[in-house]
Structure formats: C-alpha cells, structure tokens
N, C-alpha and C positions, 0 to 999 in steps of 0.2 A: 466164470466161476465167482461165487460170492464168498468172501471172507468176513469174519466178524471180529470186532474188538470190543472189549468190555471196559467201560469207563465207570470209575467209582468216585462218588462224592461223599466223603465222610460227613457225619452230622456235626453240627457246631454246638452240641450240648442242649439244644432246644427241641429235640425230637422226642418222640414217645420213649418211655423207659425201655431200655434194652435195644433200641434201634441204633445200629452202628454206622450204617451208610445206605445211600441209595445207589442203584446201579442201572446202567443203560447198556443196551447192545447196539453198537453201530455197525452198519452193513457197508462193506467196501467191495465194489465190483458187482457185476451181474445185474439182474433186474431190480434188486433192492438197493443199489448203490445210492448213497447220500441220505438214506433213511436211518432212523434209530427207533428202537423199541424201549419205552420207558415203563416204570412201575415196579421194578425189582427192588428188593430191599434186603439188606444183611442185618440179621438180628443176633444178639447174644443168645446162645441156646439155653433152653429152660433148665438144663442140668448144670449149666455154667461151664461146660467143656466144649469149646469150639463155637461155630456159628451155624445158623440156619438161614436159608434163603426163601423169601416169599416171592411169588410170581405176580404179574399184573392180574388184577381181578376187578370185578364190579360187584358191589353189594346190592341186594334187593330184599324185599320183605315178602314172605309167603306165609299165609296163615298166622300172621302176627310175629313170626320169627325172622330175625335178620340172617340172611344166608349170603354166601359168596359164590359167584360164578367165575371160574378161572378163564382168562382170556387167551392163555397159551396152554395148549394141551397136547399130549402125545397122539400120534397117528396110529402107529403099529407097534412100537416098542415102548412099553411102560417105563423103561429105564432111561428114556431120552430126557425126561425132566430131571432126573437125578444127575445125568451127565452135565446138563446145563447148570444146575445148581452147584456142582463141583467146580465148573469153570469160573463161576461168579465168586465162590469162596477163595479159589486160587488167586484171582485178580485182586480181591480184597487183601489177602495175605501178602501178595507181592507189593502192593502199594504201601502197606504198613512197614515192610522191610525197607523200601526206598525212602519213606518218610524218616525212618530212624537213621538211615545212612546220611541224609542231608542235614540232620539236626546237629 
C-alpha cells in the first residue's frame, strides 16, 4: 500500500508575487516508495480569500502562444485534482498553525 505525505516549503520573500510556498508529494510504501513528485505551488488566491494550488506542468509554444501542459491529470474522476489541491491547502494551513505555535 502506498501512502503519501505532503511537504511544504514556504517562500522566503524572493518568489513570484502571490506565491506562498512550494509543495512536494512524498510516497511511502508500495511501488513508489522513496520517490517524490515536485512542482506544486501554493498561491494567494486572486480574490484575496484563501489559497490556490498549481500542479506540475510544462510550458510550450504553439502558434506563437505560450501554453501549459499539465503533468498530473485525472484519469476517471475530474474531482481527483481538486481533492489533491485540498490536501495541499490543508498541509499548507497546518504548517502555518505549527509555525505560529513554535514562534
């Protein structure tokens, strides 16, 4: 059985405007044991209420336009990506609470 843990690295103030943290998914057990998936980011939402999560992607140019190809996509359930984004937001929020508790 594979379990995951989400690791948050908060920005040091030198990241893009609105970027709050980078996130990684670490795999424990099963065939993916010892691997991690990088490229997630937590951003301040555009409306200023809460956070948004971006997924790993690759940029390319087609017909002179810059586009993004997502590297992690849903298979059967479109809500799978939102569930993962919610887990990343929760991990980000929990780290913030633990940071405040130790300060």
